[in-house]
C-alpha positions as CSV (number, residue, x, y, z in Angstrom):
1,M,-3.2,3.8,16.2
2,K,-4.5,6.2,13.6
3,V,-3.4,6.6,10.0
4,S,-2.4,10.2,10.7
5,E,0.0,9.0,13.4
6,I,1.6,6.5,11.1
7,L,2.2,9.1,8.4
8,K,3.9,11.3,10.9
9,L,6.3,8.5,11.9
10,E,6.8,6.8,8.6
11,K,6.0,8.8,5.4
12,A,6.7,6.8,2.3
13,P,6.9,8.7,-1.0
14,L,3.7,9.0,-2.9
15,V,4.6,8.3,-6.5
16,V,1.9,9.6,-8.9
17,V,1.9,9.1,-12.7
18,S,-0.6,10.1,-15.4
19,P,-2.9,7.5,-17.0
20,D,-0.9,7.7,-20.3
21,T,2.5,6.9,-18.6
22,T,3.9,3.6,-20.0
23,I,4.2,0.5,-17.9
24,L,8.0,0.7,-18.4
25,T,8.2,4.3,-17.2
26,A,6.0,3.5,-14.2
27,S,8.1,0.4,-13.4
28,H,11.2,2.5,-13.6
29,R,9.8,5.1,-11.2
30,M,8.9,2.3,-8.7
31,R,12.5,1.1,-8.8
32,L,14.0,4.6,-8.5
33,E,11.7,5.6,-5.6
34,K,11.9,2.1,-4.0
35,V,8.2,1.7,-3.7
36,G,5.8,-1.1,-4.5
37,C,3.2,0.9,-6.4
38,V,2.3,4.1,-8.3
39,I,-0.9,6.0,-8.1
40,V,-2.5,6.8,-11.4
41,S,-4.1,10.3,-11.4
42,K,-5.2,12.7,-14.1
43,D,-4.9,15.7,-11.8
44,G,-2.2,14.6,-9.3
45,E,-4.6,15.0,-6.3
46,H,-7.3,12.4,-6.8
47,P,-6.5,8.7,-7.5
48,D,-8.0,7.2,-10.7
49,G,-6.2,3.9,-10.3
50,I,-3.3,2.1,-8.7
51,V,-0.6,-0.1,-10.3
52,A,1.5,-2.3,-8.1
53,V,4.6,-4.3,-8.9
54,R,2.6,-7.5,-9.0
55,D,0.2,-6.0,-11.6
56,V,3.2,-5.5,-13.8
57,V,4.5,-9.0,-13.2
58,Y,1.1,-10.6,-13.8
59,N,0.6,-8.6,-17.0
60,M,4.1,-9.8,-18.1
61,A,3.2,-13.4,-17.4
62,G,-0.1,-13.0,-19.3
63,H,1.8,-11.8,-22.4
64,W,4.5,-14.4,-22.2
65,G,5.0,-16.4,-25.4
66,E,2.1,-14.7,-27.3
67,N,4.4,-13.3,-30.0
68,P,6.8,-15.9,-31.4
69,D,8.8,-13.2,-33.1
70,G,10.3,-12.2,-29.8
71,S,8.2,-9.1,-29.2
72,E,6.5,-10.4,-26.1
73,F,7.8,-7.5,-24.1
74,S,6.0,-4.9,-26.3
75,Y,3.3,-4.7,-23.6
76,I,5.6,-2.5,-21.6
77,S,4.8,0.4,-24.0
78,Q,1.1,0.2,-23.0
79,P,-0.3,2.9,-20.8
80,V,-0.6,2.1,-17.1
81,S,-4.3,2.8,-17.4
82,A,-4.5,-0.6,-19.2
83,I,-3.5,-2.6,-16.1
84,M,-4.5,-0.3,-13.2
85,H,-6.9,-1.2,-10.5
86,S,-9.9,1.1,-10.4
87,P,-11.7,2.4,-8.4
88,V,-9.0,2.8,-5.8
89,Q,-9.7,1.8,-2.2
90,T,-8.6,4.6,0.0
91,C,-8.5,5.5,3.7
92,R,-8.8,8.7,5.7
93,L,-6.4,10.2,8.2
94,D,-8.8,9.6,11.1
95,Q,-9.1,5.8,10.4
96,R,-7.5,3.2,12.6
97,L,-4.8,0.8,11.6
98,R,-7.3,-2.1,11.8
99,D,-9.6,-0.3,9.3
100,V,-6.7,-0.2,6.8
101,L,-5.8,-3.8,7.4
102,H,-9.4,-4.8,6.7
103,I,-9.3,-2.8,3.4
104,M,-6.1,-4.6,2.4
105,W,-7.4,-8.0,3.4
106,H,-10.8,-7.6,1.8
107,W,-9.5,-6.2,-1.5
108,H,-6.1,-8.0,-1.6
109,F,-4.2,-4.8,-1.8
110,L,-0.7,-4.2,-0.4
111,H,-1.0,-0.3,-0.5
112,V,-3.8,2.0,0.4
113,P,-3.7,5.7,-0.5
114,V,-4.6,8.2,2.3
115,M,-7.0,11.0,1.6
116,D,-7.1,14.3,3.6
117,D,-10.1,16.3,4.7
118,R,-10.4,17.9,1.3
119,G,-10.5,14.5,-0.4
120,E,-7.0,14.8,-1.9
121,M,-4.1,12.3,-1.6
122,C,-1.7,13.0,1.3
123,G,0.1,9.8,1.7
124,I,0.1,6.0,1.3
125,I,0.1,3.1,3.8
126,S,1.8,-0.2,2.8
127,I,1.3,-3.6,4.3
128,D,4.8,-3.2,5.7
129,D,3.6,-0.2,7.7
130,V,0.5,-2.1,8.9
131,I,2.7,-5.0,10.1
132,R,5.3,-2.9,11.7
133,F,2.9,-0.7,13.7
134,S,0.6,-3.7,14.5
135,V,3.5,-5.6,16.1
136,H,4.4,-2.4,18.0
137,E,0.8,-2.1,19.3
138,M,0.7,-5.8,20.3
139,E,4.0,-5.5,22.2
140,T,2.7,-2.4,24.0
141,E,-0.6,-4.1,24.9
142,S,1.2,-7.2,26.1
143,R,3.6,-5.1,28.3
144,V,0.7,-3.1,29.8
145,L,-1.3,-6.3,30.5
146,H,1.8,-7.9,32.1
147,E,2.3,-4.9,34.3
148,R,-1.3,-4.9,35.4
149,V,-1.1,-8.5,36.4
150,M,2.2,-7.8,38.3
151,L,0.6,-4.9,40.2
152,S,-2.5,-6.9,41.1
153,G,-0.4,-9.4,43.0
154,Q,-1.6,-12.4,41.0
155,R,0.8,-14.8,39.5
156,P,1.3,-14.1,35.8
157,V,0.9,-16.8,33.2
158,D,4.1,-18.0,31.7
159,R,4.8,-16.5,28.3
160,L,5.1,-18.9,25.4
């Protein structure tokens, strides 16, 4: 299955923030939009970085207890550019699901922005999308193989 087909079936909101957006504001946007990341972009069309929920949590854990006066949460007023991953690993509309899975596995990302033919962002693929559509593909392949065996007249292997 191609990325373009996934985006037609399941288009998650692409939440874009500027590099000077605070970590608190970006976190709030993720909560409101019910997404796991924001794309950081100066122009809104090309990704400069990506910030995921776990980046916020890891950053929070890194600051825990460093200010005994109780201001350990002052980090949330920092810009997202301070914690964003850059450069961003992206995929194209014509790439296959397996290509996206490889990007996610290799770079340990849960979200991969999708670029169109002009090199501009047009969507995002999450690990949830990859799992959902991979399971669907595997079920379809299994059904087709089972039908081929049945049509061949051979005895099918018992399913586990």
